[in-house]
Biopython code that builds the backbone (N, CA, C, O; Angstrom):
import numpy as np
from Bio.PDB.StructureBuilder import StructureBuilder

atoms = [
    (1, "MET", "N", (-232.605, -17.082, -30.883)),
    (1, "MET", "CA", (-231.426, -16.227, -31.163)),
    (1, "MET", "C", (-232.172, -15.144, -32.098)),
    (1, "MET", "O", (-233.051, -15.569, -32.847)),
    (2, "ALA", "N", (-231.929, -14.045, -32.095)),
    (2, "ALA", "CA", (-232.359, -13.325, -33.210)),
    (2, "ALA", "C", (-231.054, -12.868, -34.190)),
    (2, "ALA", "O", (-229.914, -12.834, -33.727)),
    (3, "THR", "N", (-231.361, -12.511, -35.637)),
    (3, "THR", "CA", (-230.396, -12.025, -36.203)),
    (3, "THR", "C", (-230.574, -10.677, -36.509)),
    (3, "THR", "O", (-231.688, -10.270, -36.839)),
    (4, "VAL", "N", (-229.252, -9.659, -36.413)),
    (4, "VAL", "CA", (-229.514, -8.181, -36.479)),
    (4, "VAL", "C", (-228.707, -8.378, -37.759)),
    (4, "VAL", "O", (-227.710, -9.089, -37.878)),
    (5, "VAL", "N", (-229.272, -7.665, -38.661)),
    (5, "VAL", "CA", (-228.421, -6.992, -40.049)),
    (5, "VAL", "C", (-228.414, -5.990, -40.324)),
    (5, "VAL", "O", (-229.369, -5.316, -40.710)),
    (6, "HIS", "N", (-226.640, -5.487, -40.090)),
    (6, "HIS", "CA", (-226.408, -4.320, -40.523)),
    (6, "HIS", "C", (-226.551, -4.001, -41.545)),
    (6, "HIS", "O", (-226.644, -4.946, -42.327)),
    (7, "PRO", "N", (-226.685, -2.193, -42.352)),
    (7, "PRO", "CA", (-226.711, -2.557, -43.605)),
    (7, "PRO", "C", (-225.118, -2.619, -44.388)),
    (7, "PRO", "O", (-224.990, -3.289, -45.413)),
    (8, "SER", "N", (-224.277, -2.071, -43.962)),
    (8, "SER", "CA", (-223.039, -2.574, -43.963)),
    (8, "SER", "C", (-222.569, -3.633, -44.286)),
    (8, "SER", "O", (-221.695, -3.906, -45.109)),
    (9, "ARG", "N", (-223.390, -4.482, -43.369)),
    (9, "ARG", "CA", (-222.887, -6.300, -43.727)),
    (9, "ARG", "C", (-223.609, -6.577, -44.761)),
    (9, "ARG", "O", (-223.219, -7.571, -45.374)),
    (10, "SER", "N", (-224.896, -5.842, -45.346)),
    (10, "SER", "CA", (-225.334, -6.683, -46.520)),
    (10, "SER", "C", (-224.660, -6.209, -47.421)),
    (10, "SER", "O", (-224.240, -7.020, -48.246)),
    (11, "ALA", "N", (-224.383, -5.072, -47.566)),
    (11, "ALA", "CA", (-223.226, -4.636, -48.581)),
    (11, "ALA", "C", (-222.062, -5.668, -49.122)),
    (11, "ALA", "O", (-221.882, -6.017, -50.289)),
    (12, "GLU", "N", (-221.339, -6.051, -47.979)),
    (12, "GLU", "CA", (-220.342, -6.899, -47.831)),
    (12, "GLU", "C", (-220.725, -8.229, -48.269)),
    (12, "GLU", "O", (-219.966, -8.825, -49.034)),
    (13, "SER", "N", (-221.918, -8.827, -47.841)),
    (13, "SER", "CA", (-222.500, -9.837, -48.131)),
    (13, "SER", "C", (-222.786, -10.161, -49.652)),
    (13, "SER", "O", (-222.551, -11.263, -50.148)),
    (14, "ALA", "N", (-223.341, -9.044, -50.369)),
    (14, "ALA", "CA", (-223.759, -8.829, -52.019)),
    (14, "ALA", "C", (-222.390, -8.918, -52.570)),
    (14, "ALA", "O", (-222.118, -9.655, -53.518)),
    (15, "ALA", "N", (-221.224, -7.891, -51.756)),
    (15, "ALA", "CA", (-220.004, -8.096, -52.986)),
    (15, "ALA", "C", (-219.206, -9.393, -52.792)),
    (15, "ALA", "O", (-218.586, -9.899, -53.726)),
    (16, "LEU", "N", (-219.238, -9.977, -51.423)),
    (16, "LEU", "CA", (-218.802, -11.353, -51.432)),
    (16, "LEU", "C", (-219.461, -12.535, -52.562)),
    (16, "LEU", "O", (-218.890, -13.411, -53.210)),
    (17, "ALA", "N", (-220.932, -12.132, -52.479)),
    (17, "ALA", "CA", (-221.265, -13.323, -53.530)),
    (17, "ALA", "C", (-221.154, -12.935, -54.811)),
    (17, "ALA", "O", (-221.335, -13.771, -55.697)),
    (18, "LEU", "N", (-220.808, -11.470, -55.155)),
    (18, "LEU", "CA", (-220.624, -11.448, -56.542)),
    (18, "LEU", "C", (-219.214, -12.080, -56.802)),
    (18, "LEU", "O", (-219.047, -12.797, -57.789)),
    (19, "VAL", "N", (-218.284, -11.839, -55.993)),
    (19, "VAL", "CA", (-217.109, -12.428, -56.251)),
    (19, "VAL", "C", (-216.825, -13.711, -55.842)),
    (19, "VAL", "O", (-215.635, -14.018, -55.916)),
    (20, "VAL", "N", (-217.881, -14.867, -55.273)),
    (20, "VAL", "CA", (-217.723, -15.829, -55.189)),
    (20, "VAL", "C", (-218.513, -16.499, -56.415)),
    (20, "VAL", "O", (-218.352, -17.662, -56.784)),
    (21, "GLY", "N", (-219.362, -15.600, -56.962)),
    (21, "GLY", "CA", (-219.939, -16.027, -58.269)),
    (21, "GLY", "C", (-219.316, -16.181, -59.552)),
    (21, "GLY", "O", (-219.732, -16.801, -60.531)),
    (22, "ALA", "N", (-218.037, -15.389, -59.371)),
    (22, "ALA", "CA", (-217.350, -14.899, -60.298)),
    (22, "ALA", "C", (-216.191, -15.800, -60.275)),
    (22, "ALA", "O", (-215.754, -16.242, -61.337)),
    (23, "VAL", "N", (-215.760, -16.047, -59.364)),
    (23, "VAL", "CA", (-214.611, -17.050, -58.828)),
    (23, "VAL", "C", (-215.458, -18.697, -59.497)),
    (23, "VAL", "O", (-214.995, -19.516, -60.291)),
    (24, "ILE", "N", (-216.586, -18.686, -58.901)),
    (24, "ILE", "CA", (-217.158, -20.205, -60.008)),
    (24, "ILE", "C", (-217.181, -19.944, -61.188)),
    (24, "ILE", "O", (-216.456, -20.701, -61.833)),
    (25, "LEU", "N", (-217.754, -19.115, -61.840)),
    (25, "LEU", "CA", (-217.386, -19.010, -63.162)),
    (25, "LEU", "C", (-216.360, -19.095, -63.672)),
    (25, "LEU", "O", (-216.183, -19.651, -64.756)),
    (26, "LEU", "N", (-215.491, -18.563, -62.994)),
    (26, "LEU", "CA", (-214.203, -18.858, -63.820)),
    (26, "LEU", "C", (-213.284, -20.345, -63.903)),
    (26, "LEU", "O", (-212.455, -20.794, -64.693)),
    (27, "ALA", "N", (-213.870, -20.790, -62.735)),
    (27, "ALA", "CA", (-213.406, -22.402, -62.654)),
    (27, "ALA", "C", (-214.186, -22.924, -63.768)),
    (27, "ALA", "O", (-213.519, -23.250, -64.750)),
    (28, "PHE", "N", (-215.487, -23.082, -63.840)),
    (28, "PHE", "CA", (-216.230, -23.588, -64.767)),
    (28, "PHE", "C", (-215.468, -23.458, -66.013)),
    (28, "PHE", "O", (-214.831, -24.402, -66.482)),
    (29, "LEU", "N", (-215.545, -21.938, -66.719)),
    (29, "LEU", "CA", (-214.404, -21.833, -67.276)),
    (29, "LEU", "C", (-213.205, -22.428, -67.799)),
    (29, "LEU", "O", (-213.152, -22.778, -68.978)),
    (30, "VAL", "N", (-212.280, -22.563, -67.043)),
    (30, "VAL", "CA", (-211.024, -23.202, -66.834)),
    (30, "VAL", "C", (-211.324, -24.711, -66.905)),
    (30, "VAL", "O", (-210.411, -25.099, -67.634)),
    (31, "LEU", "N", (-211.874, -25.526, -66.665)),
    (31, "LEU", "CA", (-212.345, -26.455, -66.506)),
    (31, "LEU", "C", (-212.944, -27.200, -68.101)),
    (31, "LEU", "O", (-212.697, -28.303, -68.588)),
    (32, "TYR", "N", (-213.537, -26.416, -68.445)),
    (32, "TYR", "CA", (-213.827, -26.890, -70.129)),
    (32, "TYR", "C", (-212.826, -26.434, -70.817)),
    (32, "TYR", "O", (-212.399, -27.342, -71.531)),
    (33, "LEU", "N", (-212.095, -25.226, -70.986)),
    (33, "LEU", "CA", (-210.883, -25.101, -71.383)),
    (33, "LEU", "C", (-209.873, -26.419, -71.325)),
    (33, "LEU", "O", (-209.429, -26.996, -72.317)),
    (34, "VAL", "N", (-209.650, -26.712, -70.153)),
    (34, "VAL", "CA", (-208.855, -27.935, -69.881)),
    (34, "VAL", "C", (-209.388, -29.006, -70.355)),
    (34, "VAL", "O", (-208.641, -29.692, -71.054)),
    (35, "GLY", "N", (-210.607, -29.425, -70.173)),
    (35, "GLY", "CA", (-210.960, -30.738, -70.175)),
    (35, "GLY", "C", (-212.028, -30.950, -71.252)),
    (35, "GLY", "O", (-212.500, -32.076, -71.098)),
    (36, "PHE", "N", (-212.499, -30.416, -72.108)),
    (36, "PHE", "CA", (-213.414, -30.619, -73.164)),
    (36, "PHE", "C", (-213.481, -29.529, -74.243)),
    (36, "PHE", "O", (-214.433, -29.536, -75.024)),
    (37, "ASP", "N", (-212.472, -28.541, -74.335)),
    (37, "ASP", "CA", (-212.518, -27.919, -75.503)),
    (37, "ASP", "C", (-212.346, -28.496, -77.037)),
    (37, "ASP", "O", (-213.084, -28.201, -77.978)),
    (38, "GLN", "N", (-211.349, -29.274, -77.078)),
    (38, "GLN", "CA", (-211.084, -29.650, -78.345)),
    (38, "GLN", "C", (-210.799, -29.192, -79.787)),
    (38, "GLN", "O", (-210.711, -29.714, -80.899)),
    (39, "GLY", "N", (-210.671, -27.638, -79.093)),
    (39, "GLY", "CA", (-210.238, -26.981, -80.553)),
    (39, "GLY", "C", (-211.445, -26.187, -80.925)),
    (39, "GLY", "O", (-211.531, -25.587, -81.997)),
    (40, "ALA", "N", (-212.394, -26.199, -79.991)),
    (40, "ALA", "CA", (-213.799, -25.365, -80.547)),
    (40, "ALA", "C", (-213.509, -24.213, -80.081)),
    (40, "ALA", "O", (-213.910, -23.377, -80.891)),
    (41, "ILE", "N", (-212.860, -23.566, -78.906)),
    (41, "ILE", "CA", (-212.913, -22.075, -78.917)),
    (41, "ILE", "C", (-211.648, -21.545, -79.896)),
    (41, "ILE", "O", (-211.658, -20.446, -80.451)),
    (42, "SER", "N", (-210.795, -22.315, -79.984)),
    (42, "SER", "CA", (-209.397, -21.564, -80.475)),
    (42, "SER", "C", (-209.780, -21.515, -82.175)),
    (42, "SER", "O", (-210.081, -22.614, -82.641)),
    (43, "ARG", "N", (-209.790, -20.657, -82.878)),
    (43, "ARG", "CA", (-209.891, -20.459, -84.214)),
    (43, "ARG", "C", (-208.865, -21.189, -85.188)),
    (43, "ARG", "O", (-209.173, -21.741, -86.244)),
    (44, "SER", "N", (-207.580, -21.090, -84.640)),
    (44, "SER", "CA", (-206.581, -21.854, -84.685)),
    (44, "SER", "C", (-206.080, -23.031, -85.031)),
    (44, "SER", "O", (-204.910, -23.318, -85.284)),
    (45, "GLY", "N", (-207.302, -23.892, -85.027)),
    (45, "GLY", "CA", (-206.938, -25.222, -85.190)),
    (45, "GLY", "C", (-207.394, -25.939, -83.594)),
    (45, "GLY", "O", (-208.450, -25.914, -82.961)),
    (46, "MET", "N", (-205.898, -26.631, -83.296)),
    (46, "MET", "CA", (-205.931, -27.377, -82.185)),
    (46, "MET", "C", (-205.169, -26.424, -81.036)),
    (46, "MET", "O", (-204.989, -26.918, -79.923)),
    (47, "TYR", "N", (-204.828, -25.379, -81.244)),
    (47, "TYR", "CA", (-204.034, -24.396, -80.118)),
    (47, "TYR", "C", (-204.636, -24.728, -78.837)),
    (47, "TYR", "O", (-203.948, -25.516, -78.188)),
    (48, "MET", "N", (-205.234, -24.524, -78.531)),
    (48, "MET", "CA", (-205.996, -24.816, -76.987)),
    (48, "MET", "C", (-205.782, -26.252, -76.587)),
    (48, "MET", "O", (-205.185, -26.557, -75.555)),
    (49, "HIS", "N", (-206.194, -26.965, -77.277)),
    (49, "HIS", "CA", (-206.187, -28.583, -77.014)),
    (49, "HIS", "C", (-204.568, -28.900, -77.087)),
    (49, "HIS", "O", (-204.372, -30.024, -76.625)),
    (50, "GLU", "N", (-203.801, -28.502, -77.359)),
    (50, "GLU", "CA", (-202.484, -28.704, -77.558)),
    (50, "GLU", "C", (-201.912, -27.831, -75.798)),
    (50, "GLU", "O", (-201.251, -28.405, -74.932)),
    (51, "LEU", "N", (-202.199, -27.019, -75.761)),
    (51, "LEU", "CA", (-201.882, -25.964, -74.665)),
    (51, "LEU", "C", (-202.337, -26.619, -73.846)),
    (51, "LEU", "O", (-201.428, -26.951, -73.085)),
    (52, "MET", "N", (-203.456, -27.102, -73.483)),
    (52, "MET", "CA", (-203.895, -27.960, -72.298)),
    (52, "MET", "C", (-203.589, -29.153, -71.990)),
    (52, "MET", "O", (-203.813, -29.597, -70.864)),
    (53, "HIS", "N", (-202.971, -29.931, -73.046)),
    (53, "HIS", "CA", (-202.932, -31.402, -73.373)),
    (53, "HIS", "C", (-202.310, -32.320, -71.991)),
    (53, "HIS", "O", (-202.634, -33.384, -71.463)),
    (54, "ASP", "N", (-201.327, -31.360, -71.755)),
    (54, "ASP", "CA", (-200.670, -31.757, -70.276)),
    (54, "ASP", "C", (-201.396, -32.099, -69.090)),
    (54, "ASP", "O", (-201.259, -33.055, -68.327)),
    (55, "GLY", "N", (-202.324, -30.981, -69.081)),
    (55, "GLY", "CA", (-203.152, -31.003, -67.750)),
    (55, "GLY", "C", (-204.269, -31.852, -67.749)),
    (55, "GLY", "O", (-204.774, -32.326, -66.731)),
    (56, "ARG", "N", (-204.825, -32.126, -69.431)),
    (56, "ARG", "CA", (-205.771, -32.936, -69.364)),
    (56, "ARG", "C", (-205.386, -34.469, -68.590)),
    (56, "ARG", "O", (-206.105, -35.025, -67.759)),
    (57, "HIS", "N", (-204.077, -34.967, -69.096)),
    (57, "HIS", "CA", (-203.616, -36.088, -68.515)),
    (57, "HIS", "C", (-203.225, -35.985, -67.504)),
    (57, "HIS", "O", (-202.775, -37.059, -67.102)),
    (58, "LEU", "N", (-203.105, -34.815, -66.471)),
    (58, "LEU", "CA", (-202.805, -34.883, -65.351)),
    (58, "LEU", "C", (-203.983, -34.907, -64.388)),
    (58, "LEU", "O", (-203.860, -34.855, -63.164)),
    (59, "LEU", "N", (-205.280, -35.001, -65.128)),
    (59, "LEU", "CA", (-206.484, -34.659, -64.290)),
    (59, "LEU", "C", (-207.190, -36.136, -64.505)),
    (59, "LEU", "O", (-208.069, -36.658, -63.819)),
    (60, "GLY", "N", (-206.457, -36.688, -65.791)),
    (60, "GLY", "CA", (-207.218, -38.334, -66.046)),
    (60, "GLY", "C", (-207.923, -38.114, -67.233)),
    (60, "GLY", "O", (-208.057, -39.098, -67.962)),
    (61, "LEU", "N", (-208.490, -36.866, -67.659)),
    (61, "LEU", "CA", (-209.256, -36.701, -68.798)),
    (61, "LEU", "C", (-208.650, -37.032, -70.047)),
    (61, "LEU", "O", (-207.608, -36.554, -70.494)),
    (62, "PRO", "N", (-209.731, -38.290, -70.819)),
    (62, "PRO", "CA", (-209.418, -38.552, -71.767)),
    (62, "PRO", "C", (-209.255, -37.832, -72.727)),
    (62, "PRO", "O", (-210.186, -37.031, -72.813)),
    (63, "CYS", "N", (-208.146, -37.665, -73.896)),
    (63, "CYS", "CA", (-207.838, -36.725, -75.016)),
    (63, "CYS", "C", (-207.483, -37.545, -76.313)),
    (63, "CYS", "O", (-207.129, -36.915, -77.309)),
    (64, "HIS", "N", (-207.547, -38.708, -76.345)),
    (64, "HIS", "CA", (-207.351, -39.373, -77.633)),
    (64, "HIS", "C", (-207.789, -40.051, -78.184)),
    (64, "HIS", "O", (-207.305, -40.372, -79.269)),
]
sb = StructureBuilder()
sb.init_structure("model")
sb.init_model(0)
sb.init_chain("A")
sb.init_seg("    ")
for serial, (resi, resn, name, xyz) in enumerate(atoms, 1):
    if name == "N":
        sb.init_residue(resn, " ", resi, " ")
    sb.init_atom(name, np.array(xyz, "f"), 0.0, 1.0, " ", f" {name:<3s}", serial, name[0])
structure = sb.get_structure()
């Protein structure tokens, strides 16, 4: 079976790959902020840690 590649399809594929990459990067950022931040990102102390505190417990991640 032969695969035919159309120019418009490859542009759509590139756009889709870019969107998927951005979503994965955003997911990793959210995972870091919820699970592992411990105040490293926020300059005002433990603001991010306290903001994401319940999310940590919901996911079963230790934070104490």
